[in-house]
C-alpha positions in Angstrom: 0.2 0.1 0.4 1.4 3.3 -1.2 1.7 6.2 1.4 -0.4 8.4 -0.1 -3.3 5.8 -0.1 -2.7 5.0 3.6 -3.0 9.1 4.0 -6.3 8.8 2.3 -7.5 6.1 4.6 -6.6 8.2 7.6 -8.2 11.2 5.9 -11.6 9.1 5.6 -11.7 8.0 9.0 -11.4 11.3 10.6 -13.9 12.5 8.1 -15.9 9.6 9.3 -15.6 10.4 12.9 -15.8 14.3 12.3 -19.1 13.7 10.1 -21.2 11.5 13.0 -19.4 13.6 16.1 -19.4 16.9 14.5 -16.7 17.6 16.7 -13.8 20.7 15.9 -11.4 19.2 13.4 -8.3 19.5 16.2 -10.2 17.6 18.3 -10.9 14.8 15.8 -7.3 14.9 14.6 -5.9 15.0 18.2 -8.1 11.8 19.1 -7.3 10.2 15.8 -3.3 10.4 16.1 -3.6 9.3 19.5 -4.0 5.3 18.1 -2.8 5.7 14.8 0.7 5.5 13.7 2.1 6.7 10.7 5.4 8.5 9.4 5.1 12.1 9.1 5.0 12.9 5.8 1.6 10.4 5.5 0.0 12.1 8.6 0.6 15.5 6.6 -0.9 14.6 3.8 -4.2 12.9 5.7 -4.5 16.2 7.5 -3.9 18.0 4.6 -7.0 15.9 2.7 -9.0 15.9 6.1 -9.0 19.7 6.8 -9.6 20.4 3.0 -12.8 18.0 2.8 -14.0 19.5 5.8 -13.5 23.0 4.8 -15.0 22.7 1.4 -17.7 20.1 2.5 -20.7 22.5 2.3 -19.9 23.3 -0.9 -19.3 19.5 -2.0 -22.4 18.0 -0.5 -24.2 20.6 -2.6 -22.5 19.1 -5.8 -23.2 15.8 -4.2 -26.8 16.3 -3.8 -26.9 17.7 -7.4 -25.1 14.9 -9.0 -26.6 12.0 -6.8 -29.8 11.6 -8.8 -32.7 9.9 -6.9 -30.6 9.9 -3.7 -31.4 11.7 -0.4 -28.0 13.3 1.0 -29.0 12.1 4.4 -29.8 8.5 3.2 -26.3 8.1 1.5 -24.4 5.8 3.9 -22.0 7.7 5.8 -18.8 6.3 4.6 -20.2 6.8 1.0 -20.9 10.5 1.9 -17.5 11.0 3.2 -15.4 9.4 0.1 -17.2 11.5 -2.0 -16.1 14.7 0.1 -12.6 13.2 0.3 -12.2 12.8 -3.5 -14.3 15.8 -4.6 -11.7 18.0 -2.2 -9.0 16.2 -4.2 -10.5 16.8 -7.5 -11.1 20.6 -7.0 -7.2 21.0 -5.2 -5.4 18.8 -7.9 -3.8 16.8 -5.8 -3.4 14.0 -8.1 -4.9 13.4 -11.6 -8.8 12.7 -12.0 -8.1 9.0 -13.1 -5.9 8.4 -9.7 -8.6 10.1 -7.5 -11.5 8.1 -8.9 -9.5 5.0 -8.7 -8.5 5.7 -5.1 -12.0 6.6 -3.9 -13.1 3.2 -5.6 -10.4 1.6 -3.6 -11.8 3.1 -0.5 -15.3 2.0 -1.1 -14.0 -1.8 -1.8 -12.3 -1.5 1.4 -14.7 0.7 3.6 -18.1 0.7 2.1 -20.9 -2.2 0.5 -20.7 -4.1 -2.5 -22.7 -1.8 -4.6 -20.9 1.5 -3.5 -17.8 1.3 -6.0 -20.4 1.6 -9.1 -22.3 4.1 -7.6 -19.5 6.6 -6.3 -18.0 6.2 -9.5 -20.8 7.5 -11.5 -21.2 10.6 -8.9 -17.2 11.2 -9.0 -17.1 10.8 -12.9 -20.2 13.6 -13.4 -18.5 15.5 -10.7 -15.0 15.3 -12.5 -16.4 16.6 -15.5 -18.3 19.3 -13.9 -15.2 20.3 -12.2 -13.3 20.6 -15.5 -16.0 22.3 -17.4 -15.9 24.9 -14.8 -12.3 25.7 -15.0 
């Protein structure tokens, strides 16, 4: 597993905790890093992803609602909602090529979510990538 993939896993786990507990990001990070062990570069990228996804959560949630046709936002599985938040943040931030962001999101879904999630997330993220690209 690459260090960047591990960073994404850590960021997703922190996002999930933040989403369910609605704590401040600093509290989530402090609690999370007490038990998670990683080299500093992995922690740094995970923090960047987590804090960026939280800072853009409201705008990215609106995009998710727009693109997830026939799905109510609050009915999305929490892990799927946060994979979408993380990936859309990465698409906007340009931290990796679009194909890599989508592939990494699908891998997160395979590891942490349901059997049907990868296909659903791929459809939403593909539409998000096209919309973000056309807006630039």
